[in-house]
N, C-alpha and C positions, 0 to 999 in steps of 0.2 A: 649720251651713249650708254653710260653705265646703268642708268635706270631702265633703258630699253632692253639691255641684255638681261637684267634681273627679271624683267617681266617676261622675256622670251624663255628663259630657263629658270623657273622659280625654285627657290630653296626655302622651304618652310622650316624655320628654326624657332621653337618655343613660342609660337603665336605672334612673333614680331611681324610688322608689315613687310611685304616683299620689296616695295619701292619707297623706302623712307628717304627723305632729303638729307638729314644731318650727316649720315656717313659719307656722302658724296661731296659735301661742301669743301672739305680739305683737298680732295683730289681735283675738283674743278678749279680751285684757286691755284694749286701748284701747276696744273696744266696751262692755265691762263698766263702765269709768269713764264713758263717754258716757251710757249708759243710766241709771246711778246718778245722775249729776248732773242729767240731764233729769227724772228722776223726783222728785228733791229739789225742783227749781224748780216742777214741776207741783203737787206736794203743798203747797208753801208758798203758791202762788197760790190753790189750791182752799181751803185752810184760812183764808187771809186774807180771801177773798171770802165764805166761808160764816159766819164769826164775826161776830156782831152786837156792835158796840162803842158804839152810842148808849145813853145813859143810864147809862153807867158813871162812877163818880166819878174824874175825872182832872183834874189841874192841869198846865198846860203847863210849869210850873217843874220838874216831875219829869224832864223831858227835858234840862234845862240843868245844874243843880247840886245838886239835892235828891233824896232818896229818899223815896218815899211808901209807906206801909203801909196796906192796906185790911183791916180786921178786921170781918167780919160778926158782930154780937153783938146780943142782945136789949137793949131800951132800959134795963132795970134794971141792966145791967152797965156802962153808960157811965161812971158816976163812978169805978168801980174801974179801968177801963181808962185813963181820963184821968189818974188819979193814977200809974198804972204807967208810962205813957209820959212824963209829966213827970219822974218819978223817974230814968228812965234817960237823960234829956237831950233829949227831943223839943223842937224849936223851936216847933212849932205842932200843936195837936190840933183836928180839926174833926169834926163829926157830919154824916153824909150823911143827908138826909131821905128 
């Protein structure tokens, strides 16, 4: 865009070319970083607002000092999974209704 504007309104200064690439490299780089960061923030906000989080099994202690694992499984596999988690050292195993 900057080269197009320079060609549209030429300013002749000391015999230098009107549309030289090096002066615009820094501007293009900075604009790329700006557009990338703004796109990341916009995408984060859109996905955060679009995702439904009500009804998910969540315990506030997962944010403090614990790690929670959610395993969707049929009811007949609950005993096997419970034994597996206790065998590897799980502090607590709960079933989400």
